[in-house]
N, C-alpha and C positions, 0 to 999 in steps of 0.2 A: 612498464605499462600500468596505467592506473586501473585499479579494481573498483568497479562500480556495482553497488548493490541496488537492485530495482525493487522498490516497495510499491506494489500496485494497490489501488483502492479507489472507491468512489469518493471518499473523504467528504461525506455528506452529513455533518461537517467533519473536518479534521479536528481531533481532540487531543488531550494530553496523553492518552494511551498511545495513539499513533506516534506522537512526538517522542515519548519515552522510549519506545521500541526502536525508532529510527536513530535516535541519538545514541542509544546503547550499542546498536550495530556499528555506528560510525566510530565509537570510542573503544569498544571491547572486542572487535573482530579485526581481521586483516583487510577489511574493505576500506578504501580511501575516501569514497563519497557514497552517499545514499541519494538516489533520485526518487522523489515521490511522484510516481506515475499516476496521474489522475485518469481513471477509467471513464471513457465517454458514455453519455447517455445512449442507450441502444435505441435507434429510431423506430424499431419495430415493437418496442415495449412502452406502454403508457405507464409512467410511474410518477404520479403527481407530487410525491414527496422528494423526488430527486431534482435538486436545483440544476439550472443550466450549467454546462461545462465551464463557461468563463467565470461564473460565480464561485464554483468549487475550486478552480485553479487560483483565483484571487485569494481565497481563504488560505490555501496552501502557501502561497507567496507570503502572505502576512504572518502566518504561523512560524515560518522558518527563516525569516529575514535575519535573525540574529544567531543563526546556526550555520557557520561557514561550510561545514561538511555536508549539509543537506541542500538539495537542489530541487526546485519544482520542475515537472516535465509534463508537457502536453503532447508527447510523441504520438499517442494513440488517437488523438483528435483527427489526425490527417490520414490515418490508415483506414482501409475499407472495413465496413461493419458486416456481420459480427466479427470481432477481432479475436485472435487467439494469441496467447503469450508466445508461442513458438514463432509466429510471424513477426511479432514486435521485436523479439531477440534477433532475428535474421536482419530486419530493417536497421536496428541500432548497430549491429556488427558491421554492416555495409557502410553506414553513415559515419561511424567513428572507429575505423580500423585500428587506431592507436589505443583503444580502451578494451578492457576485458569486462564483460557483463555477467552478473550472477543474480539469482533470484532470492528474494527474502519472502518467507511465508510462515504463517502460523502452523502449529502442529495439526490444527483442525483441517487445514488444506492439504497437508501431507497425507492425511488419511484417505483423501479422495484423489490424490495425485495420479493414480493409475488410470483414472478416467479422463485425464487431460489429453487434448489432441497432441499426438507425437511426443508424449512425455519422455520416451526413450531418447529421442533426438536432443531434447533439452538437457537430459542428464549426461549425454555423451559430450556436449560442448560447454556446459555451464555447471557451476556449483550451485547448490541450494542451501541457503542459510535458514535454519528453522528456529523459531522462538516458541517457547512453551505456551500452550493454551489449555484451559480446562474444557474438554469436549468429550462427547460420547464417541464410542468406536475405538478401533485399534489401527495402528499403523501397520501396513502390509509388511510381511517379513522381508520382501525384496528391498525395502527402504530402511529397515532397522539399522543395518550396518553398512550401508552403501558408501563407497569411498568419496562420492561427490556430494553427499549430504552431511552438512555440519550442523550439529545442534549448538545453539548459543544460549548460555544460561542467562537469559534476559528476565527482567521482572515480569510476573504474570499480571497483565492488565485486563481486567474484566469490565471495561467501559465500552458501551456500544453507541454508535451514532443514532441508532433507532431509539434508544432510551433518551438520548439528548433531545432529539426532535419531538418525541412524545411529551417530554417534560416541559419544553418551551411552549408547546401547544396548550399545555395545562397551566401555564403561567408560573411554573416553578423556577426558583433561582438555581441555576446549575452552572453559574459562572466559574466556580473552581475547576470544572471539568474541561474548560476551554482556554486556549491561550487568550490573553486579554484583547489582543488585536482581532482575533476571530470573533470573540463575543461582541465587540464593538461593531464589527461589520454586520453580523447577524441582526443585532439590535437596530442599527441604522436602516438596514434594508427591510426590516420587519419580516424576516424569514421564519418559516416553520410555525407561524401562529395560526 
């Protein structure tokens, strides 16, 4: 049974930090593939800096086209909003019974994992692969040595999409932080200016 790691994000835009983590998970964990799940725009929230779903999905496609173990996913675009990870996992398990799905998250998300809808159900049925992040707060004791939570010693990537968007708006050259194909798309489409 193929083990799929789900890496959720708005990917607004996808950058080398996302790629580094996803590729590290694909190469240095027991996961067979990493699906980059693009989180849809919440229709109830006005966020002018968030590009339309199809543009963010297109950037993910372009960023990972030469990484065979990474796959773009728009699974959440078709699910009712607001969406919860637990519902996405149920949907995927029903749609792909021949695959095993697991979560990938940063340590910063693990610190607030106890607030997630039905987090106990997620941990009952799925493993959680955690990569290190520099963040305030502490991981709850119940998650420190949990059998379903695996810490992966991935590089610490402190690059944010917010910083990238702000820098583009200010006319800064941040091309090294983006895959070349993504930079080209952003530039051609005149995004974030």
